[in-house]
C-alpha positions as MATLAB code, in Angstrom:
seq = 'XXXXXXXXXXXXXXXXXXXXXXXXXXXXXXXXXXXXXXXXXXXXXXXXXXXXXXXXXXXXXXXXXXXXXXXXXXXXXXXXXXXXXXXXXXXXXXXXX';
ca = [
      50.110   62.800   79.748;
      47.930   63.304   82.825;
      49.481   66.735   83.409;
      48.859   67.768   79.796;
      45.276   66.534   80.052;
      44.692   68.638   83.165;
      46.397   71.728   81.740;
      44.463   71.431   78.489;
      41.078   71.722   80.164;
      39.246   74.961   79.594;
      40.099   77.682   82.137;
      42.761   75.638   83.966;
      45.700   77.730   82.779;
      43.822   80.960   83.470;
      43.067   79.891   87.046;
      46.716   79.008   87.611;
      47.834   82.336   86.160;
      45.372   84.336   88.259;
      46.412   82.566   91.449;
      50.076   83.086   90.597;
      49.358   86.826   90.844;
      47.698   86.652   94.285;
      45.483   84.349   96.348;
      41.760   85.078   96.197;
      38.355   83.757   97.127;
      35.874   82.003   94.873;
      33.904   85.073   93.776;
      37.031   87.134   93.129;
      38.557   84.293   91.125;
      35.333   83.998   89.139;
      35.426   87.745   88.452;
      39.084   87.630   87.397;
      38.258   84.805   85.001;
      35.691   86.877   83.125;
      32.826   85.528   85.168;
      33.137   81.904   84.124;
      30.262   79.796   85.362;
      30.404   78.801   89.003;
      29.974   75.127   88.103;
      33.013   75.145   85.800;
      35.073   77.034   88.370;
      34.053   74.579   91.107;
      35.027   71.647   88.908;
      38.418   73.143   88.005;
      39.139   74.039   91.628;
      38.344   70.478   92.650;
      40.593   69.064   89.908;
      43.470   71.402   90.741;
      43.083   70.701   94.465;
      43.103   66.941   93.845;
      46.267   67.431   91.782;
      47.730   69.315   94.775;
      48.280   72.477   92.743;
      46.077   74.731   94.878;
      44.592   74.840   98.358;
      42.009   76.857  100.227;
      43.285   78.698  103.269;
      42.463   81.876  105.208;
      43.321   84.148  102.267;
      41.236   82.166   99.790;
      42.619   79.858   97.150;
      46.360   79.874   96.631;
      48.898   77.859   94.705;
      50.797   75.184   96.563;
      54.561   74.873   96.167;
      53.888   72.334   93.418;
      51.528   74.803   91.727;
      54.104   77.603   91.917;
      56.720   75.242   90.481;
      54.376   74.476   87.578;
      53.821   78.161   86.812;
      57.592   78.683   86.912;
      58.129   75.707   84.600;
      55.684   77.240   82.103;
      57.568   80.553   82.024;
      59.685   79.622   78.961;
      56.479   78.789   77.074;
      55.124   82.244   77.943;
      58.318   83.851   76.654;
      58.156   81.839   73.445;
      54.461   82.599   72.884;
      55.067   86.347   73.229;
      57.876   86.174   70.659;
      55.668   84.101   68.365;
      52.803   86.614   68.666;
      55.164   89.463   67.760;
      56.443   87.611   64.711;
      52.928   86.711   63.589;
      51.881   90.352   63.792;
      48.263   91.459   63.807;
      45.829   89.093   62.124;
      43.980   90.317   59.075;
      40.217   89.624   58.919;
      40.611   86.796   56.358;
      43.190   84.952   58.485;
      40.773   84.367   61.339;
      38.290   82.395   59.273;
];
């Protein structure tokens, strides 16, 4: 349940996804995440670091082995969600309300 709590926090999954693409520094990560507030990013980085999913090194923030394993474990969910989105098709204006 602790893992689901952490992963369910706003921006957590996006940060993991961005760092799975390449390590980066704070400002670059903030830019990649659509300029989320620096306070939220700092909080999420601290939480993910405490959970041993990312670390800061010479190249900026990067996923740890545990973090990379998590992203890999989520891959089937990504595959399923893409299939689901295709089957749902484009939303009509009334469906979004």
